[in-house]
DSSP file (Angstrom, degrees, kcal/mol; ACC not computed):
  #  RESIDUE AA STRUCTURE BP1 BP2  ACC     N-H-->O    O-->H-N    N-H-->O    O-->H-N    TCO  KAPPA ALPHA  PHI   PSI    X-CA   Y-CA   Z-CA
    1    1 A M              0   0    0      0, 0.0     2,-0.1     0, 0.0     0, 0.0   0.000 360.0 360.0 360.0 133.2    1.2   15.8   37.0
    2    2 A S        -     0   0    0      1,-0.1     2,-0.4     0, 0.0     0, 0.0  -0.402 360.0-107.6 -79.5 158.7    1.8   16.0   33.2
    3    3 A E        -     0   0    0     -2,-0.1     2,-0.4     1,-0.0    -1,-0.1  -0.683  30.4-120.5 -83.4 133.4   -0.9   14.9   30.7
    4    4 A F        -     0   0    0     -2,-0.4    -1,-0.0     1,-0.0     0, 0.0  -0.608  33.4-176.4 -75.8 126.8   -0.2   11.6   29.0
    5    5 A R        -     0   0    0     -2,-0.4     2,-0.1     0, 0.0    -2,-0.0  -0.976  18.1-137.2-126.0 116.1   -0.1   12.2   25.2
    6    6 A P        -     0   0    0      0, 0.0     2,-0.5     0, 0.0     0, 0.0  -0.389  20.8-117.6 -73.4 151.4    0.3    9.2   22.8
    7    7 A V        +     0   0    0     -2,-0.1     2,-0.3   149,-0.0   145,-0.1  -0.781  45.6 163.3 -87.5 128.9    2.7    9.5   19.9
    8    8 A E        -     0   0    0     -2,-0.5   141,-0.1   143,-0.1   140,-0.0  -0.998  31.8-114.4-149.0 151.2    0.9    9.2   16.6
    9    9 A G        -     0   0    0     -2,-0.3     2,-0.2     1,-0.1   139,-0.2  -0.091  21.2-157.6 -75.4 172.9    1.6    9.9   13.0
   10   10 A N        -     0   0    0    137,-0.3   141,-0.4   138,-0.3   142,-0.2  -0.713  36.1 -97.8-134.5-168.0    0.0   12.4   10.7
   11   11 A F  S    S+     0   0    0     -2,-0.2   137,-0.1     1,-0.2   136,-0.1   0.186 103.7  74.6-102.5  18.2   -0.3   12.7    6.9
   12   12 A N        +     0   0    0    135,-0.1    -1,-0.2   136,-0.1   136,-0.1  -0.450  59.3 173.5-130.5  60.0    2.6   15.1    6.5
   13   13 A P    >   -     0   0    0      0, 0.0     3,-0.5     0, 0.0     2,-0.5  -0.284  41.7 -98.3 -63.7 154.0    6.0   13.3    7.0
   14   14 A R  T 3  S-     0   0    0      1,-0.2    -2,-0.0   136,-0.1   140,-0.0  -0.624  86.3 -28.7 -77.9 125.5    9.1   15.3    6.3
   15   15 A D  T 3  S+     0   0    0     -2,-0.5     2,-0.2     1,-0.2    -1,-0.2   0.779  89.1 171.1  46.6  44.1   10.7   14.8    2.8
   16   16 A A    <   -     0   0    0     -3,-0.5     2,-0.3    59,-0.0    -1,-0.2  -0.590  21.9-155.8 -90.4 147.1    9.4   11.2    2.5
   17   17 A S        -     0   0    0     -2,-0.2    59,-3.0    29,-0.0    60,-1.0  -0.926  10.0-164.2-120.2 147.9    9.6    9.1   -0.7
   18   18 A F  E     -ab  51  77A   0     32,-3.1    34,-2.1    -2,-0.3     2,-0.4  -0.961  13.2-150.4-135.9 145.4    7.3    6.2   -1.5
   19   19 A A  E     -ab  52  78A   0     58,-1.9    60,-2.7    -2,-0.4     2,-0.5  -0.930  12.5-156.6-110.4 142.2    7.3    3.3   -3.9
   20   20 A I  E     -ab  53  79A   0     32,-3.1    34,-2.8    -2,-0.4     2,-0.6  -0.982   2.7-160.3-120.5 113.9    3.9    1.9   -5.2
   21   21 A V  E     -ab  54  80A   0     58,-3.1    60,-3.3    -2,-0.5     2,-0.5  -0.884  12.5-170.6 -97.7 117.8    3.8   -1.7   -6.4
   22   22 A V  E     -ab  55  81A   0     32,-3.1    34,-2.7    -2,-0.6     2,-0.3  -0.911  16.0-137.5-115.0 127.7    0.8   -2.3   -8.6
   23   23 A A  E     -a   56   0A   0     58,-2.3    35,-0.2    -2,-0.5     7,-0.1  -0.635   5.9-149.3 -80.4 141.1   -0.3   -5.8   -9.8
   24   24 A R    >   +     0   0    0     32,-2.6     3,-0.8    -2,-0.3    34,-0.2   0.741  68.8 100.0 -80.5 -24.4   -1.3   -5.9  -13.4
   25   25 A W  T 3  S+     0   0    0     32,-1.4    58,-0.3    31,-0.3     5,-0.2  -0.424  93.8  17.1 -64.2 138.8   -3.8   -8.7  -12.9
   26   26 A N  T >> S+     0   0    0      3,-0.1     4,-2.1    -2,-0.1     3,-1.1   0.918  87.7 179.7  60.6  45.8   -7.4   -7.3  -12.7
   27   27 A G  H <>  +     0   0    0     -3,-0.8     4,-2.5     1,-0.3     5,-0.2   0.756  68.9  57.6 -56.8 -35.9   -5.8   -4.1  -14.3
   28   28 A D  H 3> S+     0   0    0      1,-0.2     4,-1.2     2,-0.2    -1,-0.3   0.910 113.8  41.2 -61.1 -39.3   -9.0   -2.0  -14.4
   29   29 A I  H <> S+     0   0    0     -3,-1.1     4,-1.8     2,-0.2    -2,-0.2   0.923 116.0  48.6 -73.0 -47.0   -9.3   -2.4  -10.6
   30   30 A T  H  X S+     0   0    0     -4,-2.1     4,-2.6     1,-0.2    -2,-0.2   0.847 108.3  53.5 -69.7 -33.5   -5.6   -2.0   -9.8
   31   31 A E  H  X S+     0   0    0     -4,-2.5     4,-2.6    -5,-0.2    -1,-0.2   0.884 108.2  51.2 -68.5 -35.3   -5.3    1.2  -12.0
   32   32 A N  H  X S+     0   0    0     -4,-1.2     4,-2.1    -5,-0.2    -2,-0.2   0.872 109.3  50.7 -66.3 -35.9   -8.2    2.6  -10.0
   33   33 A L  H  X S+     0   0    0     -4,-1.8     4,-2.3     2,-0.2    -2,-0.2   0.933 111.0  49.3 -63.4 -45.0   -6.4    1.7   -6.8
   34   34 A L  H  X S+     0   0    0     -4,-2.6     4,-3.0     2,-0.2     5,-0.2   0.919 109.3  50.3 -59.0 -45.8   -3.3    3.5   -8.1
   35   35 A N  H  X S+     0   0    0     -4,-2.6     4,-2.5     1,-0.2    -1,-0.2   0.906 109.3  52.3 -57.2 -42.6   -5.2    6.5   -9.1
   36   36 A G  H  X S+     0   0    0     -4,-2.1     4,-2.1     2,-0.2    -1,-0.2   0.925 111.6  46.3 -61.0 -46.6   -6.7    6.6   -5.6
   37   37 A A  H  X S+     0   0    0     -4,-2.3     4,-2.4     1,-0.2    -2,-0.2   0.958 111.7  51.3 -57.7 -50.9   -3.2    6.4   -4.0
   38   38 A L  H  X S+     0   0    0     -4,-3.0     4,-2.4     1,-0.2    -2,-0.2   0.873 109.5  50.0 -57.6 -40.9   -1.9    9.1   -6.4
   39   39 A R  H  X S+     0   0    0     -4,-2.5     4,-2.7    -5,-0.2    -1,-0.2   0.905 110.3  50.3 -65.1 -41.2   -4.8   11.5   -5.5
   40   40 A A  H  X S+     0   0    0     -4,-2.1     4,-1.5     2,-0.2    -2,-0.2   0.923 111.7  47.3 -64.7 -43.0   -4.2   11.0   -1.8
   41   41 A F  H  <>S+     0   0    0     -4,-2.4     5,-2.8     1,-0.2     4,-0.2   0.919 113.7  48.1 -64.0 -42.3   -0.4   11.7   -2.2
   42   42 A A  H ><5S+     0   0    0     -4,-2.4     3,-1.6     1,-0.2    -2,-0.2   0.921 108.8  53.3 -66.9 -43.3   -1.2   14.8   -4.3
   43   43 A R  H 3<5S+     0   0    0     -4,-2.7    -1,-0.2     1,-0.3    -2,-0.2   0.812 108.8  50.9 -62.5 -27.7   -3.8   16.1   -1.8
   44   44 A Q  T 3<5S-     0   0    0     -4,-1.5    -1,-0.3    -5,-0.2    -2,-0.2   0.440 120.7-108.2 -90.5   1.7   -1.1   15.8    1.0
   45   45 A G  T < 5 +     0   0    0     -3,-1.6    -3,-0.2     1,-0.3    -2,-0.1   0.725  63.3 154.5  84.7  20.7    1.4   17.7   -1.1
   46   46 A V      < -     0   0    0     -5,-2.8    -1,-0.3    -6,-0.1    -2,-0.1  -0.748  42.6-128.1 -84.1 119.6    3.8   14.8   -1.9
   47   47 A P    >   -     0   0    0      0, 0.0     3,-2.3     0, 0.0     4,-0.1  -0.309  13.8-117.3 -68.7 150.8    5.6   15.8   -5.1
   48   48 A D  G >  S+     0   0    0      1,-0.3     3,-1.9     2,-0.2    -2,-0.0   0.807 111.9  65.0 -60.7 -28.3    5.6   13.3   -8.1
   49   49 A D  G 3  S+     0   0    0      1,-0.3    -1,-0.3     3,-0.0    -3,-0.0   0.528  95.5  57.7 -74.1  -2.4    9.4   13.0   -7.9
   50   50 A R  G <  S+     0   0    0     -3,-2.3   -32,-3.1   -33,-0.1     2,-0.4   0.201  97.2  79.1-104.8  11.7    9.1   11.4   -4.5
   51   51 A L  E <   -a   18   0A   0     -3,-1.9     2,-0.4   -34,-0.2   -32,-0.2  -0.953  55.1-172.3-122.3 137.7    6.9    8.6   -5.9
   52   52 A Q  E     -a   19   0A   0    -34,-2.1   -32,-3.1    -2,-0.4     2,-0.5  -0.990   8.9-156.8-128.7 128.6    8.0    5.6   -7.8
   53   53 A V  E     -a   20   0A   0     -2,-0.4     2,-0.4   -34,-0.2   -32,-0.2  -0.897  11.9-176.8-108.2 133.0    5.4    3.2   -9.5
   54   54 A V  E     -a   21   0A   0    -34,-2.8   -32,-3.1    -2,-0.5     2,-0.4  -0.985  12.2-148.4-127.2 131.9    6.6   -0.4  -10.1
   55   55 A R  E     -a   22   0A   0     -2,-0.4   -32,-0.2   -34,-0.2   -34,-0.1  -0.848  14.7-179.3-108.1 140.9    4.4   -2.9  -11.9
   56   56 A V  E     -a   23   0A   0    -34,-2.7   -32,-2.6    -2,-0.4   -31,-0.3  -0.900  38.5-108.8-131.2 162.5    4.3   -6.7  -11.3
   57   57 A P  S    S-     0   0    0      0, 0.0   -32,-1.4     0, 0.0     2,-0.2   0.915  85.6 -20.1 -59.5 -49.4    2.2   -9.4  -13.0
   58   58 A G  S >> S-     0   0    0    -34,-0.2     3,-0.8   -35,-0.2     4,-0.6  -0.832  74.4 -79.1-151.2-175.8   -0.1  -10.3  -10.0
   59   59 A A  G >4 S+     0   0    0     -2,-0.2     3,-1.1     1,-0.2    25,-0.1   0.852 119.1  62.8 -63.3 -33.9   -0.8  -10.1   -6.3
   60   60 A F  G 34 S+     0   0    0      1,-0.3     4,-0.3     2,-0.1    -1,-0.2   0.828 102.5  51.7 -63.6 -27.5    1.6  -13.1   -5.6
   61   61 A E  G <> S+     0   0    0     -3,-0.8     4,-1.8     1,-0.2    -1,-0.3   0.609  86.2  87.8 -81.6 -14.0    4.5  -11.1   -6.9
   62   62 A L  H <X S+     0   0    0     -3,-1.1     4,-2.6    -4,-0.6     5,-0.2   0.888  83.7  52.0 -57.6 -45.1    3.9   -8.0   -4.7
   63   63 A P  H  > S+     0   0    0      0, 0.0     4,-2.1     0, 0.0    -1,-0.2   0.902 109.2  49.0 -64.3 -38.9    5.9   -9.1   -1.6
   64   64 A L  H  > S+     0   0    0     -4,-0.3     4,-2.4    -3,-0.2     5,-0.2   0.944 113.8  45.3 -62.8 -50.2    9.0   -9.8   -3.5
   65   65 A A  H  X S+     0   0    0     -4,-1.8     4,-2.3     1,-0.2     5,-0.2   0.910 113.2  51.6 -58.9 -44.0    9.0   -6.5   -5.4
   66   66 A A  H  X S+     0   0    0     -4,-2.6     4,-2.6    -5,-0.2    -1,-0.2   0.896 109.2  51.5 -60.7 -39.4    8.2   -4.7   -2.1
   67   67 A K  H  X S+     0   0    0     -4,-2.1     4,-2.5     2,-0.2     5,-0.2   0.936 109.8  47.8 -60.7 -50.6   11.1   -6.5   -0.4
   68   68 A I  H  X S+     0   0    0     -4,-2.4     4,-1.1     1,-0.2    -1,-0.2   0.896 115.0  45.9 -60.0 -42.4   13.6   -5.4   -3.1
   69   69 A L  H  X>S+     0   0    0     -4,-2.3     5,-0.6    -5,-0.2     4,-0.6   0.903 113.6  49.0 -69.1 -40.3   12.3   -1.8   -3.0
   70   70 A A  H ><5S+     0   0    0     -4,-2.6     3,-0.7     1,-0.2    -2,-0.2   0.895 112.3  47.4 -65.1 -39.2   12.4   -1.7    0.8
   71   71 A E  H 3<5S+     0   0    0     -4,-2.5    -1,-0.2     1,-0.2    -2,-0.2   0.688  97.3  69.9 -78.2 -19.5   16.0   -3.1    1.0
   72   72 A A  H 3<5S-     0   0    0     -4,-1.1    -1,-0.2    -5,-0.2    -2,-0.2   0.746  96.0-141.4 -72.4 -18.2   17.3   -0.7   -1.7
   73   73 A G  T <<5 +     0   0    0     -3,-0.7    -3,-0.1    -4,-0.6    -2,-0.1   0.686  69.6 111.2  69.4  20.6   16.9    2.1    1.0
   74   74 A R  S   <S+     0   0    0     -5,-0.6     2,-0.3     2,-0.0    -4,-0.1   0.424  70.4  54.8-103.7   3.4   15.7    4.8   -1.4
   75   75 A V        -     0   0    0     -6,-0.4   -57,-0.2    -5,-0.2     3,-0.1  -0.949  63.7-146.6-132.8 154.3   12.1    4.9   -0.1
   76   76 A D  S    S+     0   0    0    -59,-3.0     2,-0.3    -2,-0.3   -58,-0.2   0.699  84.5   3.6 -87.9 -24.3   10.5    5.4    3.3
   77   77 A A  E     -b   18   0A   0    -60,-1.0   -58,-1.9    35,-0.1     2,-0.4  -0.979  62.4-139.6-158.2 159.9    7.5    3.2    2.7
   78   78 A V  E     -bc  19 114A   0     35,-2.2    37,-2.8    -2,-0.3     2,-0.4  -0.980   9.8-155.5-124.7 134.1    6.1    0.8    0.1
   79   79 A L  E     -bc  20 115A   0    -60,-2.7   -58,-3.1    -2,-0.4     2,-0.5  -0.909   5.8-156.2-104.4 140.6    2.5    0.5   -1.0
   80   80 A T  E     -bc  21 116A   0     35,-2.7    37,-3.1    -2,-0.4     2,-0.4  -0.981  12.1-175.4-117.3 127.7    1.2   -2.8   -2.4
   81   81 A L  E     +bc  22 117A   0    -60,-3.3   -58,-2.3    -2,-0.5     2,-0.3  -0.974  20.4 131.2-123.5 130.9   -1.8   -2.6   -4.6
   82   82 A G  E     - c   0 118A   0     35,-1.3    37,-2.7    -2,-0.4     2,-0.3  -0.969  37.9-136.8-163.6 172.9   -3.6   -5.6   -6.0
   83   83 A C  E     - c   0 119A   0    -58,-0.3     2,-0.5    -2,-0.3   -24,-0.2  -0.962  12.2-178.5-147.7 124.8   -6.9   -7.3   -6.6
   84   84 A V  E     - c   0 120A   0     35,-2.8    37,-2.1    -2,-0.3     2,-0.5  -0.990  12.7-161.4-123.1 124.5   -7.8  -11.0   -6.2
   85   85 A I  E     - c   0 121A   0     -2,-0.5    37,-0.2    35,-0.2    39,-0.1  -0.904  27.2-109.5-106.2 128.9  -11.4  -12.0   -7.0
   86   86 A R        +     0   0    0     35,-3.0     2,-0.2    -2,-0.5    38,-0.1  -0.212  42.7 176.7 -58.1 136.7  -12.7  -15.3   -5.7
   87   87 A G        -     0   0    0      2,-0.4    -1,-0.1    36,-0.1     5,-0.0  -0.410  47.5 -79.1-122.4-155.9  -13.3  -17.9   -8.4
   88   88 A G  S    S+     0   0    0     -2,-0.2    -2,-0.1     4,-0.0     0, 0.0   0.367 104.3  66.0 -97.0   9.1  -14.4  -21.5   -8.4
   89   89 A T  S >  S-     0   0    0      1,-0.0     3,-1.0     0, 0.0    -2,-0.4  -0.803  90.8-108.0-122.7 166.0  -11.1  -23.0   -7.4
   90   90 A P  T 3> S+     0   0    0      0, 0.0     4,-1.8     0, 0.0     3,-0.4   0.477  95.0  98.7 -69.2  -1.5   -9.0  -22.8   -4.2
   91   91 A H  H 3> S+     0   0    0      1,-0.2     4,-2.5     2,-0.2     5,-0.3   0.845  75.0  60.9 -55.4 -36.8   -6.5  -20.7   -6.1
   92   92 A F  H <> S+     0   0    0     -3,-1.0     4,-3.0     1,-0.2     5,-0.3   0.943 104.2  47.4 -54.2 -53.2   -8.0  -17.5   -4.5
   93   93 A E  H  > S+     0   0    0     -3,-0.4     4,-2.5    -4,-0.3     5,-0.3   0.927 112.9  48.6 -63.2 -44.0   -7.2  -18.7   -0.9
   94   94 A Y  H  X S+     0   0    0     -4,-1.8     4,-2.5     2,-0.2     5,-0.3   0.942 114.9  43.2 -64.8 -44.8   -3.6  -19.6   -1.8
   95   95 A V  H  X S+     0   0    0     -4,-2.5     4,-2.3     2,-0.2     5,-0.2   0.929 116.6  47.1 -68.8 -42.2   -2.8  -16.3   -3.6
   96   96 A C  H  X S+     0   0    0     -4,-3.0     4,-2.4    -5,-0.3     5,-0.3   0.937 114.8  47.1 -60.0 -46.8   -4.6  -14.2   -0.9
   97   97 A S  H  X S+     0   0    0     -4,-2.5     4,-2.5    -5,-0.3     5,-0.2   0.924 114.8  44.1 -62.8 -49.1   -2.8  -16.0    1.9
   98   98 A E  H  X S+     0   0    0     -4,-2.5     4,-2.5    -5,-0.3    -1,-0.2   0.849 112.5  51.8 -67.3 -36.0    0.6  -15.9    0.5
   99   99 A C  H  X S+     0   0    0     -4,-2.3     4,-2.3    -5,-0.3    -2,-0.2   0.939 113.3  43.9 -66.6 -46.7    0.3  -12.3   -0.6
  100  100 A A  H  X S+     0   0    0     -4,-2.4     4,-2.0    -5,-0.2    -2,-0.2   0.900 116.5  47.1 -65.9 -40.3   -0.8  -11.1    2.9
  101  101 A R  H  X S+     0   0    0     -4,-2.5     4,-2.4    -5,-0.3    -1,-0.2   0.940 113.3  48.8 -65.3 -43.0    1.8  -13.2    4.6
  102  102 A G  H  X S+     0   0    0     -4,-2.5     4,-2.4    -5,-0.2    -2,-0.2   0.917 110.4  49.1 -62.1 -44.8    4.5  -12.1    2.3
  103  103 A V  H  X S+     0   0    0     -4,-2.3     4,-2.0     1,-0.2    -1,-0.2   0.902 113.0  49.2 -65.9 -40.2    3.7   -8.4    2.6
  104  104 A G  H  X S+     0   0    0     -4,-2.0     4,-2.1     1,-0.2    -1,-0.2   0.907 109.7  51.3 -63.1 -44.1    3.7   -8.8    6.4
  105  105 A E  H  X S+     0   0    0     -4,-2.4     4,-2.8     1,-0.2     5,-0.3   0.897 106.9  53.4 -59.1 -43.4    7.0  -10.6    6.4
  106  106 A V  H  X S+     0   0    0     -4,-2.4     4,-2.4     2,-0.2     6,-0.4   0.929 108.1  51.0 -62.2 -42.9    8.6   -7.8    4.4
  107  107 A A  H  X S+     0   0    0     -4,-2.0     4,-2.4     1,-0.2     5,-0.4   0.941 115.0  41.3 -58.8 -46.9    7.5   -5.2    6.8
  108  108 A L  H  < S+     0   0    0     -4,-2.1    -2,-0.2     2,-0.2    -1,-0.2   0.854 116.4  48.6 -67.2 -35.8    8.9   -7.1    9.8
  109  109 A A  H  < S+     0   0    0     -4,-2.8    -2,-0.2    -5,-0.2    -1,-0.2   0.852 123.2  31.6 -75.4 -34.3   12.1   -8.1    8.0
  110  110 A T  H  < S-     0   0    0     -4,-2.4    -2,-0.2    -5,-0.3    -3,-0.2   0.731  93.0-134.7 -95.2 -24.8   12.9   -4.6    6.7
  111  111 A G     <  +     0   0    0     -4,-2.4    -3,-0.2    -5,-0.3    -4,-0.1   0.657  65.5 125.4  75.7  14.3   11.4   -2.4    9.4
  112  112 A L  S    S-     0   0    0     -5,-0.4    -1,-0.3    -6,-0.4     2,-0.3  -0.846  72.4-102.7-107.5 141.1    9.8   -0.3    6.7
  113  113 A P        -     0   0    0      0, 0.0   -35,-2.2     0, 0.0     2,-0.5  -0.462  37.1-172.2 -63.2 126.9    6.2    0.5    6.5
  114  114 A I  E     -c   78   0A   0     -2,-0.3     2,-0.3   -37,-0.2   -35,-0.2  -0.947  12.7-148.7-123.1 106.8    4.5   -1.7    3.9
  115  115 A A  E     -c   79   0A   0    -37,-2.8   -35,-2.7    -2,-0.5     2,-1.0  -0.600   6.6-140.8 -82.1 133.8    0.9   -0.7    3.2
  116  116 A F  E     +c   80   0A   0     -2,-0.3   -35,-0.1   -37,-0.2   -37,-0.1  -0.784  32.7 160.5-101.5 101.5   -1.4   -3.4    2.2
  117  117 A G  E     +c   81   0A   0    -37,-3.1   -35,-1.3    -2,-1.0     2,-0.6  -0.319  28.1 134.5-109.6  45.7   -3.8   -2.2   -0.5
  118  118 A V  E     -c   82   0A   0    -37,-0.3     2,-0.3    20,-0.1   -35,-0.2  -0.878  46.5-144.7-104.4 115.7   -4.8   -5.6   -1.9
  119  119 A L  E     -c   83   0A   0    -37,-2.7   -35,-2.8    -2,-0.6     2,-0.4  -0.584  14.3-175.0 -76.6 136.0   -8.5   -6.3   -2.5
  120  120 A T  E     +c   84   0A   0     -2,-0.3     2,-0.3   -37,-0.2   -35,-0.2  -0.903  26.4 166.0-131.1  96.2   -9.6   -9.8   -1.8
  121  121 A T  E     -c   85   0A   0    -37,-2.1   -35,-3.0    -2,-0.4     3,-0.1  -0.744  46.8-131.9-120.5 160.7  -13.3   -9.8   -2.9
  122  122 A D  S    S+     0   0    0     -2,-0.3     2,-0.3   -37,-0.2    -1,-0.1   0.742  88.2   3.5 -78.1 -26.3  -16.0  -12.3   -3.7
  123  123 A D  S  > S-     0   0    0      1,-0.1     4,-1.5   -38,-0.1     3,-0.1  -0.938  78.0 -96.8-154.3 172.5  -17.0  -10.7   -6.9
  124  124 A L  H  > S+     0   0    0     -2,-0.3     4,-2.4     1,-0.2     5,-0.2   0.847 116.1  59.8 -65.1 -38.4  -16.2   -8.0   -9.4
  125  125 A R  H  > S+     0   0    0      2,-0.2     4,-2.8     1,-0.2    -1,-0.2   0.896 104.2  50.0 -56.5 -46.0  -18.8   -5.6   -8.0
  126  126 A Q  H  > S+     0   0    0      1,-0.2     4,-1.9     2,-0.2    -1,-0.2   0.906 111.0  50.0 -62.4 -41.4  -17.1   -5.6   -4.6
  127  127 A A  H  < S+     0   0    0     -4,-1.5     4,-0.3     1,-0.2    -2,-0.2   0.893 111.2  48.9 -65.2 -41.5  -13.8   -4.9   -6.2
  128  128 A Q  H >X S+     0   0    0     -4,-2.4     3,-1.1     1,-0.2     4,-0.6   0.904 109.1  52.6 -65.0 -41.5  -15.3   -2.0   -8.2
  129  129 A D  H >< S+     0   0    0     -4,-2.8     3,-0.5     1,-0.2    -1,-0.2   0.892 112.4  44.8 -61.5 -35.7  -16.9   -0.5   -5.1
  130  130 A R  T 3< S+     0   0    0     -4,-1.9     8,-2.8     1,-0.2     9,-0.3   0.373 118.9  42.4 -91.3   4.8  -13.6   -0.5   -3.1
  131  131 A S  T <4 S+     0   0    0     -3,-1.1    -1,-0.2    -4,-0.3    -2,-0.2   0.250  88.8 114.5-129.2  10.0  -11.5    0.9   -6.1
  132  132 A G  S << S-     0   0    0     -4,-0.6     2,-2.2    -3,-0.5     5,-0.2  -0.182  86.0 -88.8 -81.6 175.5  -13.9    3.6   -7.3
  133  133 A D  S    S+     0   0    0      3,-0.1     2,-0.2     2,-0.1    -1,-0.1  -0.527  97.4  91.5 -84.0  72.5  -13.4    7.4   -7.3
  134  134 A N  S >  S-     0   0    0     -2,-2.2     3,-1.4    -5,-0.1    -5,-0.0  -0.866  97.6 -81.8-152.6-178.3  -14.9    7.6   -3.8
  135  135 A K  T 3  S+     0   0    0      1,-0.3    -2,-0.1    -2,-0.2    -5,-0.0   0.507 119.2  66.2 -77.4  -0.9  -14.0    7.6   -0.1
  136  136 A E  T 3   +     0   0    0     -7,-0.2     2,-0.4    -4,-0.0    -1,-0.3   0.431  66.8 127.9 -94.0   1.5  -13.9    3.7   -0.2
  137  137 A N    <>  -     0   0    0     -3,-1.4     4,-1.7    -5,-0.2     3,-0.5  -0.409  47.6-158.3 -62.3 112.1  -11.0    3.5   -2.5
  138  138 A K  H  > S+     0   0    0     -8,-2.8     4,-1.7    -2,-0.4    -1,-0.2   0.684  88.2  63.3 -71.6 -17.7   -8.4    1.2   -0.8
  139  139 A G  H  > S+     0   0    0     -9,-0.3     4,-2.0     2,-0.2    -1,-0.2   0.877 103.6  47.5 -67.2 -39.4   -5.6    2.6   -2.7
  140  140 A E  H  > S+     0   0    0     -3,-0.5     4,-2.3     1,-0.2    -2,-0.2   0.887 110.6  53.0 -66.6 -38.5   -6.1    6.0   -1.1
  141  141 A E  H  X S+     0   0    0     -4,-1.7     4,-2.2     1,-0.2    -1,-0.2   0.872 106.9  51.5 -60.5 -38.0   -6.4    4.3    2.2
  142  142 A A  H  X S+     0   0    0     -4,-1.7     4,-2.4     2,-0.2    -2,-0.2   0.906 109.1  51.5 -66.2 -41.8   -3.0    2.6    1.6
  143  143 A A  H  X S+     0   0    0     -4,-2.0     4,-2.7     2,-0.2    -2,-0.2   0.929 110.8  46.3 -56.4 -49.7   -1.4    5.9    0.8
  144  144 A L  H  X S+     0   0    0     -4,-2.3     4,-2.6     1,-0.2    -1,-0.2   0.887 111.1  53.8 -64.0 -37.8   -2.7    7.6    3.9
  145  145 A C  H  X S+     0   0    0     -4,-2.2     4,-2.6     2,-0.2    -1,-0.2   0.937 110.2  47.4 -64.7 -43.3   -1.6    4.6    6.0
  146  146 A A  H  X S+     0   0    0     -4,-2.4     4,-2.2     2,-0.2    -2,-0.2   0.914 111.4  49.7 -66.2 -41.1    1.9    4.9    4.5
  147  147 A L  H  X S+     0   0    0     -4,-2.7     4,-2.2     1,-0.2  -137,-0.3   0.932 113.1  47.2 -59.6 -45.8    2.1    8.6    5.1
  148  148 A E  H  X S+     0   0    0     -4,-2.6     4,-2.6     1,-0.2  -138,-0.3   0.906 111.6  49.5 -63.3 -42.1    1.0    8.2    8.7
  149  149 A M  H  X S+     0   0    0     -4,-2.6     4,-2.7     2,-0.2     5,-0.2   0.912 111.0  48.7 -63.1 -41.9    3.4    5.4    9.4
  150  150 A V  H  X S+     0   0    0     -4,-2.2     4,-2.4     1,-0.2    -1,-0.2   0.919 112.1  49.5 -67.1 -40.9    6.4    7.2    8.0
  151  151 A S  H  X S+     0   0    0     -4,-2.2     4,-2.1  -141,-0.4    -1,-0.2   0.908 112.2  48.9 -63.1 -42.1    5.4   10.3   10.0
  152  152 A L  H  X S+     0   0    0     -4,-2.6     4,-2.2  -142,-0.2    -2,-0.2   0.917 110.3  49.4 -63.2 -40.8    5.1    8.1   13.2
  153  153 A F  H  X S+     0   0    0     -4,-2.7     4,-1.7     2,-0.2    -2,-0.2   0.913 109.6  53.8 -63.9 -41.9    8.6    6.5   12.5
  154  154 A Q  H  X S+     0   0    0     -4,-2.4     4,-1.0     1,-0.2    -1,-0.2   0.913 110.4  46.7 -60.2 -40.2   10.1   10.0   12.1
  155  155 A Q  H  < S+     0   0    0     -4,-2.1    -1,-0.2     1,-0.2    -2,-0.2   0.863 110.1  51.1 -70.2 -35.1    8.7   11.0   15.4
  156  156 A L  H  < S+     0   0    0     -4,-2.2    -1,-0.2     1,-0.2    -2,-0.2   0.776 110.1  51.6 -70.6 -24.5    9.9    7.9   17.2
  157  157 A A  H  <        0   0    0     -4,-1.7    -1,-0.2     1,-0.2    -2,-0.2   0.716 360.0 360.0 -82.5 -22.6   13.4    8.5   15.7
  158  158 A D     <        0   0    0     -4,-1.0    -1,-0.2    -3,-0.2    -2,-0.1   0.477 360.0 360.0 -71.0 360.0   13.5   12.1   16.9
């Protein structure tokens, strides 16, 4: 009897290209997320010419930019990086909800991995903790997720 082995991705997909969509809103935080993603890609040997960085105004705009990039067919995965910090109005809930829903819809509609690296925090300190130069950086996690999903899709296509 053969041993059952699941198919799973790794962090070394073949010749993959990535787009990183970064919201400018809460720019200090989103730049740290971008730096975390770039560190992860560099650590995994992804050359700079296989990365494209696109900036949008805020988290609400991330899904549409991700959709355009995914549909263009020039990348194997898209990362979305943003930060929404809770305030005193319901605006936070609307932006977070629509951003998450939109990113998920883009992934399902295009069949391309769309990594969700959008912080939704109660305060600035939480955002700083999740975007620092440390193992908690969610930009780095989004990059690793994208690498793994592209590798998985390549294996499933073989």
